[in-house]
C-alpha positions in Angstrom: 242.1 163.2 78.2 242.8 161.0 75.2 241.7 157.6 74.2 244.3 154.8 74.5 243.4 153.3 71.1 245.6 150.2 71.5 243.8 149.0 74.6 240.4 150.2 73.3 240.8 148.0 70.2 241.7 145.1 72.4 238.4 145.7 74.3 236.6 145.8 71.0 238.0 142.4 70.0 237.9 140.6 73.4 234.4 141.7 74.5 232.6 142.3 71.3 234.5 140.0 68.8 235.4 143.1 66.7 231.7 144.0 66.2 231.5 147.8 66.0 227.7 147.8 66.2 227.5 145.7 69.4 230.2 147.8 71.1 228.5 151.0 70.0 225.2 149.9 71.4 226.9 148.9 74.7 228.6 152.3 75.0 225.6 154.2 73.7 227.3 155.8 70.7 226.7 155.5 67.0 228.6 152.7 65.1 229.8 155.3 62.6 231.3 157.4 65.4 233.0 154.4 66.9 234.4 153.3 63.6 235.8 156.8 62.9 237.5 157.0 66.3 239.0 153.5 66.0 240.3 154.0 62.5 241.9 157.4 63.2 239.5 159.7 61.3 238.2 161.3 64.5 239.3 161.9 68.1 237.2 160.7 71.1 235.6 163.8 72.7 234.4 164.4 76.2 230.9 162.9 75.6 232.4 159.7 74.1 234.9 159.3 76.9 232.2 159.9 79.5 230.1 157.2 77.9 233.1 154.9 77.9 233.7 155.6 81.6 230.1 154.9 82.4 230.2 151.6 80.5 233.4 150.5 82.2 232.0 151.4 85.7 228.8 149.4 85.0 230.9 146.4 83.9 233.6 146.5 86.6 236.3 147.5 84.1 239.2 149.8 84.9 238.5 152.7 82.6 242.0 154.1 83.2 243.3 151.4 80.9 241.5 153.2 78.0 242.1 156.8 78.8 245.3 158.8 79.0 245.1 161.6 81.6 247.2 164.7 81.1 250.4 164.6 83.0 249.6 168.0 84.7 246.4 166.5 86.1 248.2 163.4 87.4 250.9 165.6 89.0 248.4 167.9 90.6 246.4 165.0 92.0 249.6 163.4 93.4 250.5 166.7 95.1 247.0 166.9 96.6 247.2 163.3 97.9 250.4 164.3 99.8 248.7 167.2 101.5 245.4 165.4 102.4 244.8 165.3 106.0 247.1 168.2 106.8 245.4 171.1 108.5 245.8 174.6 107.3 246.3 177.4 109.8 
C-alpha cells in the first residue's frame, strides 16, 4: 500500500485548512511525522495508513482515494469476486 500524496494533500487543505497539527491530532499521529510524509522525507507506513483508514471510516470518507493498493492485490480480489458463490467439488 502506498499513500496517494496528491489526494492526501487536498484533504489536508480542504478539511484542515493546511494545518498539520489539526490534521495530525485528527488522525492520531505526530505533526512531525505528518509533515515528513507530506513533504517527501518519509513514506507512510502500515500504522500511519491504518490510522488514516480509521479516520476516514469514522468520518464517512472513502479511504481508497488516499491509498494506492498493489495491482497484484487488486487482481487477486477481482479473481476471487468472480469465483464467489461457486461451489467446489
